[in-house]
C-alpha positions, 0 to 999 in steps of 0.5 A: 502684348505691343513693345511700349515706348515711352515718348523719348524713346519713340523720337530717339527711334525717329531720329534713327528711322530718319537716317539722321542718327547710325542705323542698325542694320542700314547704312545707305550711302548713296543717293539713290539707296536714301531716297529708297530708304525714305520711298520719297522726300519732300523736295518742293524746294530744291535747296531744301531737298538737296541738303536733306540729302546731303545731311544724311550723306556725310562728306558729299557735297552739293556738287555731288548730289546734283551730279546723282540726280543727273545720273538718274539716281533719283527724280522729283515729280508729284507722287502724293499731296499733290507736292513734290518730292524725290522718288526712285525712278523706278518707282515713280509710275506706280507711286503716281498711279497709287497716290499721285493720281487722288489729287486730280480728285479737285483738279477740274474744281481748280481749272475752273477758277482758272479758265481752263477746260479739261480738254485744254489740260489734256491738249497740254498734256499732248503739246508737251509729250511731243515737245519733250520727245526724243529724250531730251529736256525743256527748261520751263520757260520753253515748256510754257512757250510750248503751250502758248504756241498751241493757244493755251493761256499760261499767265497766273497759275494756268501754266503751273498747272498744265505743267503739274497736271502732265506730271501727275499723268505720268507724261513728265517729270522735274529733271534736274535744273539747267543753272538755276532753271527748272527743267521738265522730261518725259517719265518713259524716257527719263525713267525707263523700266518702271517696276509693276506693281498690284495695288496690294503690292505698292500699298505694302511696299510704301506702307513698309517705305514710310514707316521705316524711314519715319516710325514710329507711327499711327495709321493716321500719320501714314495716310496724311503723308501718303494722301490715302484713305484710313482704310488703304493706309490700314490695308498698306500696314497690314499688307507690310507683315512682317517687316513692320512691329505694332508698339505703344508709344505711352499707350497709343498703337504705333508701327514702326520697323522691325529691325529698330524693336532692339536698337538704341532708344536712349535719348542722345545729346545731338545737335543737326542742323536740318532744311526747313523741307525735310522729312524730319517735321514735313513727315508727320502731321503731328509733330509734338514729339520734335516741336514744341507747338509754342515754337511752331510760329516760328518755324512756319510764320504765318502758318503758310506751309513755308517752313524755317531750316531748323537747329535740332538738339536731342531730336527737339527744335530749339532754333531756326536759320537762314542762309546768304551764300556769297562768292567769298562765304556763306553767312548763316543767321541763327535765331535761338527759340531755347536758350542756348549758352557759349557751348551749345552756340559752339555746337551749332556752329560746327554743325552749320560748318558742316553745312558750309563744306557741302556748299564749299564755301566758308561760314560766317555766323550772325547770332543775336545780340 
């Protein structure tokens, strides 16, 4: 019989899997190690992606995290669901081949809506490949200029689609920003020496990493995170073998990293401040363990896919926050979603002070009257 957990115990284990609490067998201490732990980390919003790393690497500053990306400890591309993630450079190609290509299924329809042809898309890949050859990188504006010079339209969403297509095809990737400007490089030149896996090996590795970084989780959650079919998701979980354990959470079958079976699963009354685009919420389709449905509208206003940064207490969302960074200070506005007395507000400010230290700025706090 599988081990049975309550929802509260499962949430405690999830917080450990997410590296938001100390893990009993692992201590990822670098950007490379954190990204490899998860396999992929949500990073469509760069500032959120950087703080997702900073939140899991105590004492590191945003400059430290940016320097690690310049050292190519991780790179950004579109490995699944048509969304930008941080991935280990050596794993980018097999992930694109396994899950990234699934987002190409609707690409032709999207091109037709944009007035682009398949020939245009393939031409863009060739143009960008030639423009980026030699190990350098170009800003987004320079890439779009190269496409226009080749006679390809980039107005509206056309330019974004062509840049995305070249990356999903495994030709380009997102390199670190230059100042505030997004840059692109050739994947083969930015990440030489790719790991080679057959399909079953890739499914097994991706399943293990997802469960290790998010569990306990269902097969449907794994399918939702990757964009794989449920059949392939179950195949990957089975192929991961003894690295994973089957458990029950209030009677629902789930999977957890075998190393966590004996980990503490009692609730911990900690306070964290997380970016909006973090695996804590975006790593799951069903977020009810972490988020009261009554607070969904505050975290994702208008249900438009734009997540607000969250205040998390004992694993549950209790508020949202926004920041305005100036030269002299970072001003943080907090909106509680649950009652927070003076003691709790002081704890939130201490958590936010760590974020301010990460930015290298003194904090200022704004609470509702």
